[in-house]
PDB file of N, CA, C and O in Angstrom:
ATOM      1  N   UNK A   1     184.120  17.842  45.881  1.00  0.00           N
ATOM      2  CA  UNK A   1     183.550  19.167  45.888  1.00  0.00           C
ATOM      3  C   UNK A   1     184.593  20.199  45.446  1.00  0.00           C
ATOM      4  O   UNK A   1     184.269  21.161  44.749  1.00  0.00           O
ATOM      5  N   UNK A   2     185.841  19.991  45.856  1.00  0.00           N
ATOM      6  CA  UNK A   2     186.914  20.902  45.483  1.00  0.00           C
ATOM      7  C   UNK A   2     187.139  20.870  43.969  1.00  0.00           C
ATOM      8  O   UNK A   2     187.426  21.898  43.354  1.00  0.00           O
ATOM      9  N   UNK A   3     187.004  19.680  43.376  1.00  0.00           N
ATOM     10  CA  UNK A   3     187.196  19.545  41.941  1.00  0.00           C
ATOM     11  C   UNK A   3     186.058  20.235  41.180  1.00  0.00           C
ATOM     12  O   UNK A   3     186.292  20.845  40.137  1.00  0.00           O
ATOM     13  N   UNK A   4     184.844  20.141  41.690  1.00  0.00           N
ATOM     14  CA  UNK A   4     183.704  20.806  41.061  1.00  0.00           C
ATOM     15  C   UNK A   4     183.898  22.324  41.092  1.00  0.00           C
ATOM     16  O   UNK A   4     183.604  23.004  40.109  1.00  0.00           O
ATOM     17  N   UNK A   5     184.383  22.849  42.194  1.00  0.00           N
ATOM     18  CA  UNK A   5     184.667  24.280  42.304  1.00  0.00           C
ATOM     19  C   UNK A   5     185.698  24.698  41.258  1.00  0.00           C
ATOM     20  O   UNK A   5     185.581  25.761  40.649  1.00  0.00           O
ATOM     21  N   UNK A   6     186.697  23.860  41.059  1.00  0.00           N
ATOM     22  CA  UNK A   6     187.719  24.158  40.054  1.00  0.00           C
ATOM     23  C   UNK A   6     187.138  24.197  38.649  1.00  0.00           C
ATOM     24  O   UNK A   6     187.499  25.059  37.847  1.00  0.00           O
ATOM     25  N   UNK A   7     186.240  23.269  38.349  1.00  0.00           N
ATOM     26  CA  UNK A   7     185.620  23.252  37.029  1.00  0.00           C
ATOM     27  C   UNK A   7     184.687  24.447  36.829  1.00  0.00           C
ATOM     28  O   UNK A   7     184.619  24.999  35.730  1.00  0.00           O
ATOM     29  N   UNK A   8     183.978  24.847  37.868  1.00  0.00           N
ATOM     30  CA  UNK A   8     183.104  26.021  37.765  1.00  0.00           C
ATOM     31  C   UNK A   8     183.943  27.275  37.532  1.00  0.00           C
ATOM     32  O   UNK A   8     183.585  28.116  36.707  1.00  0.00           O
ATOM     33  N   UNK A   9     185.039  27.402  38.243  1.00  0.00           N
ATOM     34  CA  UNK A   9     185.915  28.555  38.051  1.00  0.00           C
ATOM     35  C   UNK A   9     186.555  28.534  36.659  1.00  0.00           C
ATOM     36  O   UNK A   9     186.715  29.582  36.034  1.00  0.00           O
ATOM     37  N   UNK A  10     186.919  27.343  36.174  1.00  0.00           N
ATOM     38  CA  UNK A  10     187.452  27.224  34.818  1.00  0.00           C
ATOM     39  C   UNK A  10     186.412  27.656  33.797  1.00  0.00           C
ATOM     40  O   UNK A  10     186.736  28.348  32.832  1.00  0.00           O
ATOM     41  N   UNK A  11     185.161  27.250  34.008  1.00  0.00           N
ATOM     42  CA  UNK A  11     184.076  27.641  33.103  1.00  0.00           C
ATOM     43  C   UNK A  11     183.915  29.158  33.070  1.00  0.00           C
ATOM     44  O   UNK A  11     183.816  29.748  31.995  1.00  0.00           O
ATOM     45  N   UNK A  12     183.887  29.782  34.226  1.00  0.00           N
ATOM     46  CA  UNK A  12     183.724  31.241  34.296  1.00  0.00           C
ATOM     47  C   UNK A  12     184.918  31.939  33.650  1.00  0.00           C
ATOM     48  O   UNK A  12     184.745  32.877  32.871  1.00  0.00           O
ATOM     49  N   UNK A  13     186.122  31.486  33.971  1.00  0.00           N
ATOM     50  CA  UNK A  13     187.322  32.096  33.419  1.00  0.00           C
ATOM     51  C   UNK A  13     187.376  31.934  31.902  1.00  0.00           C
ATOM     52  O   UNK A  13     187.697  32.889  31.195  1.00  0.00           O
ATOM     53  N   UNK A  14     187.068  30.749  31.393  1.00  0.00           N
ATOM     54  CA  UNK A  14     187.158  30.531  29.955  1.00  0.00           C
ATOM     55  C   UNK A  14     186.077  31.311  29.210  1.00  0.00           C
ATOM     56  O   UNK A  14     186.324  31.812  28.113  1.00  0.00           O
ATOM     57  N   UNK A  15     184.880  31.419  29.793  1.00  0.00           N
ATOM     58  CA  UNK A  15     183.829  32.231  29.160  1.00  0.00           C
ATOM     59  C   UNK A  15     184.233  33.701  29.112  1.00  0.00           C
ATOM     60  O   UNK A  15     184.118  34.347  28.070  1.00  0.00           O
ATOM     61  N   UNK A  16     184.702  34.223  30.227  1.00  0.00           N
ATOM     62  CA  UNK A  16     185.086  35.634  30.271  1.00  0.00           C
ATOM     63  C   UNK A  16     186.274  35.939  29.350  1.00  0.00           C
ATOM     64  O   UNK A  16     186.296  36.974  28.684  1.00  0.00           O
ATOM     65  N   UNK A  17     187.249  35.044  29.316  1.00  0.00           N
ATOM     66  CA  UNK A  17     188.400  35.295  28.450  1.00  0.00           C
ATOM     67  C   UNK A  17     188.009  35.192  26.980  1.00  0.00           C
ATOM     68  O   UNK A  17     188.530  35.942  26.154  1.00  0.00           O
ATOM     69  N   UNK A  18     187.104  34.278  26.637  1.00  0.00           N
ATOM     70  CA  UNK A  18     186.657  34.171  25.249  1.00  0.00           C
ATOM     71  C   UNK A  18     185.846  35.402  24.847  1.00  0.00           C
ATOM     72  O   UNK A  18     186.014  35.919  23.743  1.00  0.00           O
ATOM     73  N   UNK A  19     184.972  35.874  25.732  1.00  0.00           N
ATOM     74  CA  UNK A  19     184.192  37.077  25.445  1.00  0.00           C
ATOM     75  C   UNK A  19     185.120  38.279  25.264  1.00  0.00           C
ATOM     76  O   UNK A  19     184.951  39.068  24.334  1.00  0.00           O
ATOM     77  N   UNK A  20     186.088  38.408  26.147  1.00  0.00           N
ATOM     78  CA  UNK A  20     187.024  39.525  26.054  1.00  0.00           C
ATOM     79  C   UNK A  20     187.829  39.473  24.756  1.00  0.00           C
ATOM     80  O   UNK A  20     188.041  40.505  24.119  1.00  0.00           O
ATOM     81  N   UNK A  21     188.277  38.284  24.363  1.00  0.00           N
ATOM     82  CA  UNK A  21     189.034  38.135  23.127  1.00  0.00           C
ATOM     83  C   UNK A  21     188.174  38.528  21.922  1.00  0.00           C
ATOM     84  O   UNK A  21     188.652  39.218  21.022  1.00  0.00           O
ATOM     85  N   UNK A  22     186.911  38.094  21.898  1.00  0.00           N
ATOM     86  CA  UNK A  22     186.032  38.435  20.783  1.00  0.00           C
ATOM     87  C   UNK A  22     185.721  39.925  20.742  1.00  0.00           C
ATOM     88  O   UNK A  22     185.595  40.505  19.664  1.00  0.00           O
ATOM     89  N   UNK A  23     185.598  40.544  21.902  1.00  0.00           N
ATOM     90  CA  UNK A  23     185.385  41.994  21.928  1.00  0.00           C
ATOM     91  C   UNK A  23     186.611  42.751  21.412  1.00  0.00           C
ATOM     92  O   UNK A  23     186.470  43.745  20.700  1.00  0.00           O
ATOM     93  N   UNK A  24     187.809  42.285  21.767  1.00  0.00           N
ATOM     94  CA  UNK A  24     189.024  42.914  21.256  1.00  0.00           C
ATOM     95  C   UNK A  24     189.137  42.747  19.746  1.00  0.00           C
ATOM     96  O   UNK A  24     189.533  43.677  19.043  1.00  0.00           O
ATOM     97  N   UNK A  25     188.790  41.563  19.247  1.00  0.00           N
ATOM     98  CA  UNK A  25     188.836  41.353  17.799  1.00  0.00           C
ATOM     99  C   UNK A  25     187.832  42.249  17.081  1.00  0.00           C
ATOM    100  O   UNK A  25     188.160  42.850  16.058  1.00  0.00           O
ATOM    101  N   UNK A  26     186.628  42.342  17.599  1.00  0.00           N
ATOM    102  CA  UNK A  26     185.620  43.224  17.003  1.00  0.00           C
ATOM    103  C   UNK A  26     186.033  44.685  17.070  1.00  0.00           C
ATOM    104  O   UNK A  26     185.820  45.441  16.123  1.00  0.00           O
ATOM    105  N   UNK A  27     186.621  45.079  18.188  1.00  0.00           N
ATOM    106  CA  UNK A  27     187.121  46.447  18.315  1.00  0.00           C
ATOM    107  C   UNK A  27     188.269  46.727  17.365  1.00  0.00           C
ATOM    108  O   UNK A  27     188.384  47.824  16.820  1.00  0.00           O
ATOM    109  N   UNK A  28     189.118  45.727  17.169  1.00  0.00           N
ATOM    110  CA  UNK A  28     190.228  45.891  16.222  1.00  0.00           C
ATOM    111  C   UNK A  28     189.742  46.081  14.804  1.00  0.00           C
ATOM    112  O   UNK A  28     190.290  46.897  14.063  1.00  0.00           O
ATOM    113  N   UNK A  29     188.715  45.336  14.414  1.00  0.00           N
ATOM    114  CA  UNK A  29     188.139  45.505  13.080  1.00  0.00           C
ATOM    115  C   UNK A  29     187.479  46.874  12.957  1.00  0.00           C
ATOM    116  O   UNK A  29     187.600  47.534  11.925  1.00  0.00           O
ATOM    117  N   UNK A  30     186.781  47.301  14.010  1.00  0.00           N
ATOM    118  CA  UNK A  30     186.135  48.617  13.985  1.00  0.00           C
ATOM    119  C   UNK A  30     187.178  49.735  13.878  1.00  0.00           C
ATOM    120  O   UNK A  30     186.967  50.707  13.153  1.00  0.00           O
ATOM    121  N   UNK A  31     188.284  49.607  14.584  1.00  0.00           N
ATOM    122  CA  UNK A  31     189.354  50.610  14.499  1.00  0.00           C
ATOM    123  C   UNK A  31     189.998  50.608  13.113  1.00  0.00           C
ATOM    124  O   UNK A  31     190.351  51.662  12.585  1.00  0.00           O
ATOM    125  N   UNK A  32     190.150  49.408  12.525  1.00  0.00           N
ATOM    126  CA  UNK A  32     190.707  49.319  11.174  1.00  0.00           C
ATOM    127  C   UNK A  32     189.838  50.086  10.186  1.00  0.00           C
ATOM    128  O   UNK A  32     190.349  50.853   9.369  1.00  0.00           O
ATOM    129  N   UNK A  33     188.524  49.880  10.259  1.00  0.00           N
ATOM    130  CA  UNK A  33     187.623  50.594   9.355  1.00  0.00           C
ATOM    131  C   UNK A  33     187.590  52.098   9.668  1.00  0.00           C
ATOM    132  O   UNK A  33     187.416  52.916   8.765  1.00  0.00           O
ATOM    133  N   UNK A  34     187.756  52.455  10.933  1.00  0.00           N
ATOM    134  CA  UNK A  34     187.819  53.870  11.297  1.00  0.00           C
ATOM    135  C   UNK A  34     189.045  54.529  10.674  1.00  0.00           C
ATOM    136  O   UNK A  34     188.952  55.627  10.125  1.00  0.00           O
ATOM    137  N   UNK A  35     190.195  53.857  10.758  1.00  0.00           N
ATOM    138  CA  UNK A  35     191.418  54.407  10.187  1.00  0.00           C
ATOM    139  C   UNK A  35     191.371  54.422   8.665  1.00  0.00           C
ATOM    140  O   UNK A  35     192.029  55.246   8.030  1.00  0.00           O
ATOM    141  N   UNK A  36     190.605  53.526   8.087  1.00  0.00           N
ATOM    142  CA  UNK A  36     190.443  53.485   6.633  1.00  0.00           C
ATOM    143  C   UNK A  36     189.569  54.638   6.142  1.00  0.00           C
ATOM    144  O   UNK A  36     189.619  54.996   4.966  1.00  0.00           O
ATOM    145  N   UNK A  37     188.774  55.216   7.028  1.00  0.00           N
ATOM    146  CA  UNK A  37     187.974  56.371   6.684  1.00  0.00           C
ATOM    147  C   UNK A  37     186.489  56.099   6.596  1.00  0.00           C
ATOM    148  O   UNK A  37     185.732  56.968   6.163  1.00  0.00           O
ATOM    149  N   UNK A  38     186.052  54.919   6.992  1.00  0.00           N
ATOM    150  CA  UNK A  38     184.630  54.588   6.898  1.00  0.00           C
ATOM    151  C   UNK A  38     183.867  54.866   8.181  1.00  0.00           C
ATOM    152  O   UNK A  38     182.669  54.591   8.241  1.00  0.00           O
ATOM    153  N   UNK A  39     184.502  55.393   9.192  1.00  0.00           N
ATOM    154  CA  UNK A  39     183.832  55.699  10.458  1.00  0.00           C
ATOM    155  C   UNK A  39     183.933  54.531  11.426  1.00  0.00           C
ATOM    156  O   UNK A  39     184.136  53.383  11.031  1.00  0.00           O
ATOM    157  N   UNK A  40     183.787  54.857  12.694  1.00  0.00           N
ATOM    158  CA  UNK A  40     183.866  53.840  13.755  1.00  0.00           C
ATOM    159  C   UNK A  40     182.496  53.186  13.901  1.00  0.00           C
ATOM    160  O   UNK A  40     181.522  53.847  14.261  1.00  0.00           O
ATOM    161  N   UNK A  41     182.427  51.902  13.623  1.00  0.00           N
ATOM    162  CA  UNK A  41     181.157  51.182  13.662  1.00  0.00           C
ATOM    163  C   UNK A  41     181.325  49.934  14.515  1.00  0.00           C
ATOM    164  O   UNK A  41     181.914  48.945  14.077  1.00  0.00           O
ATOM    165  N   UNK A  42     180.804  49.986  15.733  1.00  0.00           N
ATOM    166  CA  UNK A  42     180.806  48.822  16.629  1.00  0.00           C
ATOM    167  C   UNK A  42     179.369  48.626  17.113  1.00  0.00           C
ATOM    168  O   UNK A  42     178.989  49.133  18.169  1.00  0.00           O
ATOM    169  N   UNK A  43     178.571  47.888  16.335  1.00  0.00           N
ATOM    170  CA  UNK A  43     177.142  47.763  16.651  1.00  0.00           C
ATOM    171  C   UNK A  43     176.893  46.929  17.904  1.00  0.00           C
ATOM    172  O   UNK A  43     177.746  46.153  18.335  1.00  0.00           O
ATOM    173  N   UNK A  44     175.708  47.108  18.475  1.00  0.00           N
ATOM    174  CA  UNK A  44     175.323  46.375  19.680  1.00  0.00           C
ATOM    175  C   UNK A  44     175.173  44.888  19.372  1.00  0.00           C
ATOM    176  O   UNK A  44     175.341  44.051  20.258  1.00  0.00           O
ATOM    177  N   UNK A  45     174.857  44.555  18.118  1.00  0.00           N
ATOM    178  CA  UNK A  45     174.763  43.139  17.739  1.00  0.00           C
ATOM    179  C   UNK A  45     176.117  42.442  17.855  1.00  0.00           C
ATOM    180  O   UNK A  45     176.183  41.253  18.168  1.00  0.00           O
ATOM    181  N   UNK A  46     177.178  43.173  17.605  1.00  0.00           N
ATOM    182  CA  UNK A  46     178.517  42.601  17.761  1.00  0.00           C
ATOM    183  C   UNK A  46     178.791  42.263  19.220  1.00  0.00           C
ATOM    184  O   UNK A  46     179.423  41.248  19.516  1.00  0.00           O
ATOM    185  N   UNK A  47     178.326  43.097  20.122  1.00  0.00           N
ATOM    186  CA  UNK A  47     178.479  42.838  21.555  1.00  0.00           C
ATOM    187  C   UNK A  47     177.695  41.593  21.962  1.00  0.00           C
ATOM    188  O   UNK A  47     178.205  40.743  22.692  1.00  0.00           O
ATOM    189  N   UNK A  48     176.461  41.489  21.491  1.00  0.00           N
ATOM    190  CA  UNK A  48     175.645  40.303  21.796  1.00  0.00           C
ATOM    191  C   UNK A  48     176.273  39.040  21.219  1.00  0.00           C
ATOM    192  O   UNK A  48     176.301  38.002  21.879  1.00  0.00           O
ATOM    193  N   UNK A  49     176.775  39.124  19.995  1.00  0.00           N
ATOM    194  CA  UNK A  49     177.405  37.981  19.333  1.00  0.00           C
ATOM    195  C   UNK A  49     178.655  37.540  20.100  1.00  0.00           C
ATOM    196  O   UNK A  49     178.906  36.344  20.249  1.00  0.00           O
ATOM    197  N   UNK A  50     179.428  38.502  20.579  1.00  0.00           N
ATOM    198  CA  UNK A  50     180.635  38.180  21.338  1.00  0.00           C
ATOM    199  C   UNK A  50     180.281  37.459  22.637  1.00  0.00           C
ATOM    200  O   UNK A  50     180.977  36.525  23.034  1.00  0.00           O
ATOM    201  N   UNK A  51     179.215  37.880  23.297  1.00  0.00           N
ATOM    202  CA  UNK A  51     178.811  37.236  24.549  1.00  0.00           C
ATOM    203  C   UNK A  51     178.330  35.811  24.294  1.00  0.00           C
ATOM    204  O   UNK A  51     178.712  34.892  25.018  1.00  0.00           O
ATOM    205  N   UNK A  52     177.495  35.619  23.273  1.00  0.00           N
ATOM    206  CA  UNK A  52     176.960  34.285  22.980  1.00  0.00           C
ATOM    207  C   UNK A  52     178.070  33.341  22.543  1.00  0.00           C
ATOM    208  O   UNK A  52     178.193  32.238  23.075  1.00  0.00           O
ATOM    209  N   UNK A  53     178.883  33.768  21.574  1.00  0.00           N
ATOM    210  CA  UNK A  53     179.947  32.895  21.089  1.00  0.00           C
ATOM    211  C   UNK A  53     181.031  32.679  22.140  1.00  0.00           C
ATOM    212  O   UNK A  53     181.660  31.621  22.168  1.00  0.00           O
ATOM    213  N   UNK A  54     181.258  33.666  23.005  1.00  0.00           N
ATOM    214  CA  UNK A  54     182.220  33.489  24.089  1.00  0.00           C
ATOM    215  C   UNK A  54     181.759  32.449  25.087  1.00  0.00           C
ATOM    216  O   UNK A  54     182.564  31.661  25.582  1.00  0.00           O
ATOM    217  N   UNK A  55     180.459  32.439  25.389  1.00  0.00           N
ATOM    218  CA  UNK A  55     179.926  31.412  26.296  1.00  0.00           C
ATOM    219  C   UNK A  55     179.971  30.038  25.662  1.00  0.00           C
ATOM    220  O   UNK A  55     180.236  29.051  26.348  1.00  0.00           O
ATOM    221  N   UNK A  56     179.717  29.954  24.362  1.00  0.00           N
ATOM    222  CA  UNK A  56     179.805  28.672  23.657  1.00  0.00           C
ATOM    223  C   UNK A  56     181.247  28.167  23.679  1.00  0.00           C
ATOM    224  O   UNK A  56     181.490  26.991  23.948  1.00  0.00           O
ATOM    225  N   UNK A  57     182.191  29.045  23.398  1.00  0.00           N
ATOM    226  CA  UNK A  57     183.600  28.646  23.402  1.00  0.00           C
ATOM    227  C   UNK A  57     184.061  28.271  24.807  1.00  0.00           C
ATOM    228  O   UNK A  57     184.815  27.312  24.971  1.00  0.00           O
ATOM    229  N   UNK A  58     183.625  29.003  25.813  1.00  0.00           N
ATOM    230  CA  UNK A  58     183.982  28.680  27.196  1.00  0.00           C
ATOM    231  C   UNK A  58     183.425  27.331  27.617  1.00  0.00           C
ATOM    232  O   UNK A  58     184.089  26.575  28.326  1.00  0.00           O
ATOM    233  N   UNK A  59     182.215  27.029  27.186  1.00  0.00           N
ATOM    234  CA  UNK A  59     181.623  25.726  27.487  1.00  0.00           C
ATOM    235  C   UNK A  59     182.405  24.605  26.819  1.00  0.00           C
ATOM    236  O   UNK A  59     182.640  23.559  27.423  1.00  0.00           O
ATOM    237  N   UNK A  60     182.810  24.824  25.568  1.00  0.00           N
ATOM    238  CA  UNK A  60     183.580  23.806  24.856  1.00  0.00           C
ATOM    239  C   UNK A  60     184.945  23.579  25.507  1.00  0.00           C
ATOM    240  O   UNK A  60     185.405  22.441  25.600  1.00  0.00           O
ATOM    241  N   UNK A  61     185.582  24.641  25.950  1.00  0.00           N
ATOM    242  CA  UNK A  61     186.877  24.518  26.617  1.00  0.00           C
ATOM    243  C   UNK A  61     186.737  23.726  27.916  1.00  0.00           C
ATOM    244  O   UNK A  61     187.547  22.843  28.198  1.00  0.00           O
ATOM    245  N   UNK A  62     185.724  24.038  28.695  1.00  0.00           N
ATOM    246  CA  UNK A  62     185.514  23.345  29.962  1.00  0.00           C
ATOM    247  C   UNK A  62     185.154  21.880  29.731  1.00  0.00           C
ATOM    248  O   UNK A  62     185.657  21.004  30.434  1.00  0.00           O
ATOM    249  N   UNK A  63     184.295  21.606  28.760  1.00  0.00           N
ATOM    250  CA  UNK A  63     183.915  20.228  28.460  1.00  0.00           C
ATOM    251  C   UNK A  63     185.116  19.411  27.997  1.00  0.00           C
ATOM    252  O   UNK A  63     185.281  18.262  28.407  1.00  0.00           O
ATOM    253  N   UNK A  64     185.954  19.997  27.148  1.00  0.00           N
ATOM    254  CA  UNK A  64     187.156  19.295  26.694  1.00  0.00           C
ATOM    255  C   UNK A  64     188.091  19.000  27.861  1.00  0.00           C
ATOM    256  O   UNK A  64     188.684  17.923  27.919  1.00  0.00           O
ATOM    257  N   UNK A  65     188.230  19.934  28.779  1.00  0.00           N
ATOM    258  CA  UNK A  65     189.080  19.719  29.955  1.00  0.00           C
ATOM    259  C   UNK A  65     188.550  18.583  30.817  1.00  0.00           C
ATOM    260  O   UNK A  65     189.319  17.737  31.274  1.00  0.00           O
ATOM    261  N   UNK A  66     187.244  18.561  31.041  1.00  0.00           N
ATOM    262  CA  UNK A  66     186.644  17.494  31.849  1.00  0.00           C
ATOM    263  C   UNK A  66     186.839  16.140  31.185  1.00  0.00           C
ATOM    264  O   UNK A  66     187.197  15.169  31.851  1.00  0.00           O
ATOM    265  N   UNK A  67     186.605  16.064  29.869  1.00  0.00           N
ATOM    266  CA  UNK A  67     186.750  14.791  29.152  1.00  0.00           C
ATOM    267  C   UNK A  67     188.192  14.310  29.200  1.00  0.00           C
ATOM    268  O   UNK A  67     188.436  13.131  29.458  1.00  0.00           O
ATOM    269  N   UNK A  68     189.150  15.193  28.956  1.00  0.00           N
ATOM    270  CA  UNK A  68     190.554  14.780  28.977  1.00  0.00           C
ATOM    271  C   UNK A  68     191.000  14.368  30.378  1.00  0.00           C
ATOM    272  O   UNK A  68     191.805  13.448  30.517  1.00  0.00           O
ATOM    273  N   UNK A  69     190.496  15.026  31.410  1.00  0.00           N
ATOM    274  CA  UNK A  69     190.825  14.628  32.778  1.00  0.00           C
ATOM    275  C   UNK A  69     190.237  13.255  33.107  1.00  0.00           C
ATOM    276  O   UNK A  69     190.883  12.452  33.781  1.00  0.00           O
ATOM    277  N   UNK A  70     189.028  12.983  32.642  1.00  0.00           N
ATOM    278  CA  UNK A  70     188.437  11.663  32.866  1.00  0.00           C
ATOM    279  C   UNK A  70     189.197  10.582  32.119  1.00  0.00           C
ATOM    280  O   UNK A  70     189.369   9.479  32.638  1.00  0.00           O
ATOM    281  N   UNK A  71     189.657  10.881  30.908  1.00  0.00           N
ATOM    282  CA  UNK A  71     190.467   9.914  30.158  1.00  0.00           C
ATOM    283  C   UNK A  71     191.771   9.640  30.891  1.00  0.00           C
ATOM    284  O   UNK A  71     192.198   8.489  30.976  1.00  0.00           O
ATOM    285  N   UNK A  72     192.407  10.672  31.419  1.00  0.00           N
ATOM    286  CA  UNK A  72     193.649  10.495  32.168  1.00  0.00           C
ATOM    287  C   UNK A  72     193.433   9.654  33.427  1.00  0.00           C
ATOM    288  O   UNK A  72     194.258   8.797  33.744  1.00  0.00           O
ATOM    289  N   UNK A  73     192.331   9.890  34.148  1.00  0.00           N
ATOM    290  CA  UNK A  73     192.043   9.093  35.345  1.00  0.00           C
ATOM    291  C   UNK A  73     191.801   7.636  34.990  1.00  0.00           C
ATOM    292  O   UNK A  73     192.265   6.738  35.693  1.00  0.00           O
ATOM    293  N   UNK A  74     191.078   7.397  33.903  1.00  0.00           N
ATOM    294  CA  UNK A  74     190.803   6.029  33.488  1.00  0.00           C
ATOM    295  C   UNK A  74     192.086   5.334  33.061  1.00  0.00           C
ATOM    296  O   UNK A  74     192.301   4.169  33.396  1.00  0.00           O
ATOM    297  N   UNK A  75     192.936   6.032  32.329  1.00  0.00           N
ATOM    298  CA  UNK A  75     194.196   5.446  31.874  1.00  0.00           C
ATOM    299  C   UNK A  75     195.140   5.180  33.037  1.00  0.00           C
ATOM    300  O   UNK A  75     195.885   4.201  33.001  1.00  0.00           O
ATOM    301  N   UNK A  76     195.133   6.005  34.050  1.00  0.00           N
ATOM    302  CA  UNK A  76     196.008   5.817  35.204  1.00  0.00           C
ATOM    303  C   UNK A  76     195.595   4.586  36.001  1.00  0.00           C
ATOM    304  O   UNK A  76     196.454   3.883  36.535  1.00  0.00           O
ATOM    305  N   UNK A  77     194.299   4.314  36.091  1.00  0.00           N
ATOM    306  CA  UNK A  77     193.830   3.128  36.815  1.00  0.00           C
ATOM    307  C   UNK A  77     194.048   1.862  36.005  1.00  0.00           C
ATOM    308  O   UNK A  77     194.172   0.776  36.571  1.00  0.00           O
ATOM    309  N   UNK A  78     194.095   1.988  34.707  1.00  0.00           N
ATOM    310  CA  UNK A  78     194.212   0.839  33.825  1.00  0.00           C
ATOM    311  C   UNK A  78     195.649   0.323  33.736  1.00  0.00           C
ATOM    312  O   UNK A  78     195.859  -0.882  33.602  1.00  0.00           O
ATOM    313  N   UNK A  79     196.633   1.208  33.808  1.00  0.00           N
ATOM    314  CA  UNK A  79     198.038   0.839  33.677  1.00  0.00           C
ATOM    315  C   UNK A  79     198.590   0.199  34.954  1.00  0.00           C
ATOM    316  O   UNK A  79     198.428   0.748  36.044  1.00  0.00           O
ATOM    317  N   UNK A  80     199.236  -0.955  34.820  1.00  0.00           N
ATOM    318  CA  UNK A  80     199.898  -1.524  36.012  1.00  0.00           C
ATOM    319  C   UNK A  80     201.207  -0.772  36.282  1.00  0.00           C
ATOM    320  O   UNK A  80     201.797  -0.220  35.354  1.00  0.00           O
ATOM    321  N   UNK A  81     201.658  -0.744  37.506  1.00  0.00           N
ATOM    322  CA  UNK A  81     202.922  -0.058  37.797  1.00  0.00           C
ATOM    323  C   UNK A  81     204.088  -0.778  37.128  1.00  0.00           C
ATOM    324  O   UNK A  81     204.131  -2.008  37.097  1.00  0.00           O
ATOM    325  N   UNK A  82     205.014  -0.023  36.605  1.00  0.00           N
ATOM    326  CA  UNK A  82     206.150  -0.618  35.909  1.00  0.00           C
ATOM    327  C   UNK A  82     207.309  -0.815  36.892  1.00  0.00           C
ATOM    328  O   UNK A  82     207.506  -0.026  37.815  1.00  0.00           O
ATOM    329  N   UNK A  83     208.052  -1.867  36.669  1.00  0.00           N
ATOM    330  CA  UNK A  83     209.236  -2.139  37.500  1.00  0.00           C
ATOM    331  C   UNK A  83     210.400  -1.317  36.959  1.00  0.00           C
ATOM    332  O   UNK A  83     210.620  -1.251  35.750  1.00  0.00           O
ATOM    333  N   UNK A  84     211.130  -0.702  37.856  1.00  0.00           N
ATOM    334  CA  UNK A  84     212.262   0.123  37.433  1.00  0.00           C
ATOM    335  C   UNK A  84     213.557  -0.686  37.354  1.00  0.00           C
ATOM    336  O   UNK A  84     214.613  -0.142  37.028  1.00  0.00           O
ATOM    337  N   UNK A  85     213.477  -1.961  37.648  1.00  0.00           N
ATOM    338  CA  UNK A  85     214.689  -2.784  37.626  1.00  0.00           C
ATOM    339  C   UNK A  85     214.972  -3.350  36.283  1.00  0.00           C
ATOM    340  O   UNK A  85     215.960  -4.064  36.110  1.00  0.00           O
TER     341      UNK A  85
END
């Protein structure tokens, strides 16, 4: 149960960090165009796109973590202990 809680928190953290990163990138592009003289344009569709793609990226990050942890557990059970002598 403790491990499931960790994965749920990882999922939430990775989704939020991905959404935040995409919003910063979109804001950076909007500021670039503002400084270029074309006006500040940050449409609501960009916000929706950042949320959707951030959740997709967060899901992929969490899934990759789970798969790699399962591979590590399987490999640890498969290897016999080595003698240090």
